[in-house]
C-alpha positions in Angstrom: 12.7 -0.5 14.6 14.1 -0.9 11.1 11.8 0.4 8.5 11.6 -1.1 4.9 11.3 0.7 1.6 7.7 0.3 0.3 9.1 0.2 -3.2 11.6 -2.7 -2.9 11.5 -4.1 0.5 15.0 -3.1 1.6 15.7 -1.7 5.0 16.1 2.1 4.9 19.5 3.4 5.8 21.6 6.6 5.2 25.2 5.2 5.7 26.1 3.8 2.3 24.7 5.0 -1.1 26.1 1.8 -2.8 24.0 -0.5 -0.6 20.2 -1.3 -0.7 17.8 1.0 1.0 19.9 4.2 0.9 18.2 7.5 1.6 19.9 10.9 1.9 18.1 11.8 5.2 16.6 9.1 7.4 13.5 10.4 9.3 10.1 9.1 10.3 8.3 10.3 7.1 10.7 8.6 4.7 9.0 5.5 3.1 10.9 5.0 -0.1 14.7 4.7 -0.9 16.6 6.8 -3.5 17.0 3.8 -5.8 13.2 3.1 -6.0 12.4 6.9 -6.2 14.6 7.3 -9.3 13.1 4.2 -10.8 9.5 5.5 -10.4 9.9 9.1 -11.4 13.0 9.1 -13.8 12.6 5.6 -15.3 16.2 4.9 -14.2 17.3 1.2 -14.3 18.6 -0.1 -10.9 22.1 -0.8 -10.2 21.4 -2.9 -7.0 19.5 -6.1 -7.6 18.5 -9.2 -5.7 20.5 -12.4 -6.0 19.2 -15.9 -6.3 20.7 -16.8 -3.0 18.7 -14.0 -1.4 15.6 -15.2 -3.3 15.9 -18.8 -2.3 16.2 -17.8 1.4 12.9 -15.9 1.1 11.0 -18.5 -0.8 12.3 -21.3 1.5 10.4 -19.4 4.3 7.5 -18.4 2.2 6.5 -22.0 1.2 6.4 -23.1 4.8 3.9 -20.4 5.7 0.1 -20.9 6.2 -0.6 -18.7 3.1 -2.2 -18.8 -0.4 0.4 -18.6 -3.2 -0.2 -16.7 -6.6 2.5 -18.2 -8.8 3.1 -15.6 -11.6 4.6 -16.7 -15.1 5.1 -14.7 -18.2 2.8 -16.0 -21.0 5.3 -14.6 -23.4 8.2 -16.6 -21.8 6.2 -19.3 -20.3 8.8 -22.2 -20.5 11.5 -20.2 -18.8 9.3 -18.8 -16.1 7.4 -22.0 -15.2 10.7 -22.8 -13.5 11.4 -26.2 -12.1 12.5 -24.9 -8.7 9.4 -22.9 -8.3 7.2 -25.8 -9.5 8.9 -28.2 -7.1 8.7 -26.0 -4.1 5.0 -25.2 -4.6 3.8 -28.7 -5.3 1.1 -29.7 -2.5 0.6 -26.0 -1.7 -2.6 -24.0 -2.4 -1.6 -22.2 -5.6 -3.3 -20.0 -8.2 -1.2 -20.0 -11.3 -1.5 -16.8 -13.3 0.0 -16.2 -16.7 0.7 -12.4 -16.9 1.2 -10.2 -19.9 -1.7 -11.6 -21.9 -2.1 -8.2 -23.5 0.9 -9.0 -25.6 -0.9 -11.8 -27.5 -2.8 -11.0 -30.7 -6.3 -9.9 -30.0 -7.7 -12.8 -32.1 -6.0 -15.3 -29.7 -8.4 -17.9 -28.2 -7.5 -17.6 -24.5 -9.3 -20.7 -23.6 -6.9 -22.6 -25.7 -4.0 -20.8 -24.1 -5.2 -21.9 -20.6 -5.7 -25.4 -21.9 -2.1 -25.4 -23.2 -0.9 -24.2 -19.8 -2.9 -26.9 -18.1 -1.2 -29.7 -20.2 2.2 -28.2 -19.3 1.2 -28.5 -15.7 0.2 -32.0 -16.1 3.6 -32.8 -17.6 5.1 -31.6 -14.4 2.6 -33.3 -12.1 1.7 -29.7 -10.9 -2.0 -29.2 -9.8 -2.8 -25.5 -8.9 -6.2 -24.7 -7.6 -6.9 -22.5 -10.6 -5.2 -21.5 -13.8 -5.8 -18.0 -15.2 -4.4 -15.2 -17.3 -4.1 -11.5 -16.7 -2.5 -8.3 -17.6 -0.9 -6.0 -15.2 -0.5 -3.3 -18.1 -4.2 -3.0 -19.1 -5.9 -4.6 -16.1 -7.4 -7.5 -18.1 -8.8 -10.2 -15.8 -7.6 -8.5 -12.6 -11.2 -8.5 -11.4 -11.2 -12.4 -11.9 -8.0 -12.6 -9.9 -9.4 -10.7 -7.0 -12.4 -12.9 -7.0 -10.4 -16.0 -7.1 -8.1 -14.9 -4.3 -11.2 -14.0 -2.1 -12.6 -17.5 -2.6 -9.4 -19.4 -2.1 -7.7 -17.3 0.7 -9.5 -18.6 3.8 -8.2 -15.9 6.2 -4.6 -16.3 5.0 -1.9 -14.0 3.7 -1.5 -14.0 -0.1 2.1 -14.3 -1.5 3.1 -13.4 -5.0 5.9 -15.6 -6.1 7.7 -16.5 -9.3 10.7 -15.7 -11.5 12.1 -12.1 -11.9 10.4 -9.9 -14.6 7.1 -11.9 -14.7 5.3 -8.9 -13.3 4.6 -9.9 -9.7 4.9 -6.3 -8.4 3.1 -5.0 -11.4 0.1 -7.3 -10.8 0.0 -6.2 -7.2 0.0 -2.5 -8.3 -2.8 -3.1 -10.7 -4.8 -5.0 -8.0 -4.4 -2.1 -5.6 -5.4 0.4 -8.2 -8.5 -1.6 -9.2 -9.6 -2.2 -5.5 -8.6 0.9 -3.5 -8.3 4.6 -4.1 -4.6 4.4 -5.0 -3.7 5.8 -8.5 0.0 5.5 -8.5 2.2 2.4 -8.2 3.1 1.3 -4.6 5.9 -1.1 -5.6 8.9 -0.2 -7.7 9.1 -2.0 -11.0 11.7 -2.1 -13.9 12.9 -4.3 -16.7 16.0 -5.3 -14.7 15.7 -8.8 -13.2 15.9 -8.6 -9.3 14.3 -5.2 -8.8 12.4 -6.3 -5.6 15.0 -6.9 -2.9 13.0 -8.3 -0.1 9.6 -9.3 1.1 7.0 -6.4 0.9 4.0 -6.8 3.1 1.1 -4.6 2.2 -2.0 -4.7 4.6 -5.0 -5.2 2.5 -7.7 -7.6 4.0 -10.2 -6.8 6.9 -8.9 -9.7 8.9 -5.4 -7.9 9.0 -4.0 -10.3 6.4 -1.8 -8.9 3.6 -0.7 -9.1 0.0 3.0 -10.0 0.0 5.4 -9.4 -2.8 8.6 -11.3 -3.0 11.9 -11.0 -4.9 12.0 -13.0 -8.2 14.1 -16.0 -8.9 16.6 -14.9 -11.7 16.6 -17.4 -14.5 20.2 -17.4 -15.5 19.3 -18.9 -18.9 17.1 -15.7 -19.8 18.7 -13.6 -22.5 18.4 -10.4 -20.3 21.2 -11.8 -18.1 23.6 -12.1 -21.1 23.2 -8.6 -22.7 23.5 -4.9 -21.6 20.5 -3.2 -20.0 20.4 -0.6 -23.0 19.1 -3.4 -25.2 16.3 -4.5 -22.8 13.6 -2.1 -24.2 14.2 -3.5 -27.7 13.8 -7.1 -26.5 11.0 -7.0 -24.0 7.6 -6.2 -25.8 5.4 -3.4 -24.4 2.5 -3.6 -26.8 0.3 -6.2 -28.6 2.5 -8.4 -30.9 2.2 -8.1 -34.5 3.2 -11.5 -35.8 5.4 -11.6 -38.9 5.0 -14.6 -41.2 7.4 -15.9 -43.8 7.1 -18.5 -46.4 10.4 -20.4 -46.1 12.2 -22.6 -48.7 15.1 -25.0 -48.3 18.3 -23.2 -47.1 16.6 -20.1 -46.0 17.4 -18.6 -42.7 15.7 -16.0 -40.3 17.8 -13.7 -37.9 16.1 -12.7 -34.7 18.2 -9.5 -34.4 21.6 -10.7 -33.5 20.1 -12.9 -30.6 19.5 -16.0 -32.7 19.3 -17.3 -36.2 17.2 -20.2 -37.5 18.5 -22.2 -40.6 16.0 -24.4 -42.4 16.4 -27.6 -44.3 13.2 -28.6 -46.0 11.7 -30.4 -48.9 8.5 -28.3 -48.8 7.4 -24.7 -48.4 7.1 -23.8 -44.7 4.9 -21.2 -42.9 7.0 -19.6 -40.2 5.6 -16.9 -37.8 7.7 -14.9 -35.5 6.2 -13.6 -32.3 8.6 -11.0 -30.7 9.1 -7.4 -29.8 8.4 -5.0 -32.7 11.8 -3.4 -31.9 13.6 -6.7 -32.5 15.0 -6.5 -36.1 14.0 -9.6 -38.2 15.9 -10.5 -41.3 15.5 -13.3 -43.8 18.4 -14.5 -45.8 20.0 -17.4 -47.6 21.7 -19.7 -45.3 25.0 -19.5 -47.1 25.1 -15.9 -46.0 24.6 -16.3 -42.3 28.2 -16.3 -41.3 29.0 -13.3 -43.4 26.2 -11.4 -41.8 27.3 -12.5 -38.3 30.8 -11.2 -39.2 29.9 -7.9 -40.7 26.5 -6.8 -39.5 26.2 -8.0 -35.8 25.5 -4.9 -33.8 24.7 -2.8 -36.8 22.0 -4.3 -38.9 21.4 -7.3 -36.7 20.3 -5.6 -33.4 20.2 -6.1 -30.5 23.0 -6.6 -29.3 24.7 -3.2 -29.3 28.0 -2.7 -31.2 29.8 -2.6 -27.9 28.7 -6.0 -26.7 28.6 -7.8 -30.1 32.3 -8.7 -30.1 32.2 -10.5 -26.8 29.1 -12.7 -27.4 29.4 -16.4 -28.0 26.8 -18.7 -29.6 25.7 -22.2 -29.2 23.8 -24.6 -31.5 20.5 -26.4 -31.2 19.0 -29.0 -33.7 15.3 -29.8 -34.0 13.2 -32.0 -36.3 9.6 -30.8 -36.7 6.5 -32.3 -38.1 3.1 -30.5 -38.0 2.7 -27.3 -36.1 5.2 -26.5 -33.3 6.6 -23.6 -31.4 10.3 -22.9 -30.7 10.6 -20.6 -27.6 13.6 -18.5 -27.0 14.1 -17.8 -23.2 13.3 -14.1 -22.6 12.4 -12.7 -26.1 9.8 -14.7 -27.9 8.8 -17.7 -29.9 8.5 -18.9 -33.5 5.7 -21.0 -34.7 6.4 -23.4 -37.5 4.0 -25.3 -39.8 5.4 -28.0 -41.9 8.1 -30.8 -41.9 11.7 -29.6 -41.5 15.0 -29.8 -39.7 16.3 -26.7 -38.1 19.7 -25.6 -36.9 19.6 -22.7 -34.4 22.4 -20.5 -33.3 21.5 -18.6 -30.1 23.5 -16.6 -27.6 25.4 -19.0 -25.4 23.9 -20.1 -22.0 20.4 -19.2 -23.0 17.6 -21.8 -23.4 15.7 -22.8 -26.5 12.5 -25.0 -26.2 10.4 -27.0 -28.6 6.6 -27.2 -27.6 3.3 -27.8 -29.1 1.8 -24.6 -30.6 0.3 -22.5 -28.0 -2.0 -20.6 -30.3 -3.4 -23.8 -32.0 
């Protein structure tokens, strides 16, 4: 009988080190592959990742099962992780929608308003989950609420955790297991690289022999992490509470978000512009007439990320928005900018990444 790695779900094998599930010695006591061992103990980024074709094969089977679905999204990247393919496949299913990484939001955030904002986004997509909640795998916030909700909604069924890559499905399961069992270490391997979980991972958990089931994540090809080198991931993905940076912006001012994007403002009034992004992302305000010069001379040096090695190969595309009142502009995979006032904005962002305009999530 083939045995799976408990960290990523790959079938264990000792034939080919370049393929998933490799272990140096295959025996009855082996439970984790070399790839996951090195991720867990050496913080090494994986070289083998799941593809979207593999994910879609798994999710097509999953949505037909008699199971409760926990649909994980990233509160910090909601618009890109509330993915249309996932929403469409999960309609008319029993779904708990959970926005992970709530610990990144400022402590002053009114979370009931965040849940209300998510509810309105669901209504726009005609998506009706059983429950909408927030959680944090990192600090365990609201994990008890998630456990209670699952117990009430499960009805003797397996519980599948589904969603895009990097939303924290594996991390939420690890946090849940630590909270409700005697486990003190992660069971499932995690990393910043999209596609870390390679196959379905079934963890027996309930007294009726039902299980918690982790699944590979759909890779959003419009996410910035799929267009830059892994060395830049830790500068882009925040790992602690955000410290918003607010600027008073005048006409012909611009703000660089590292070298990932630049916002150029045209306005007849002073604007309040607040950036919510990783503390490691370099922010730089300048005059709009200097933008091209800075792109040409500082990309990869002052404007980081990207790294100098990848800067020369990046291409950018333009977006245009007209804003009135208080709105958010979301950048797929690395943050959002809240703007208060009336303005038109031209944005240059790395090509083939997504930029969204929404109502303000923080009110």
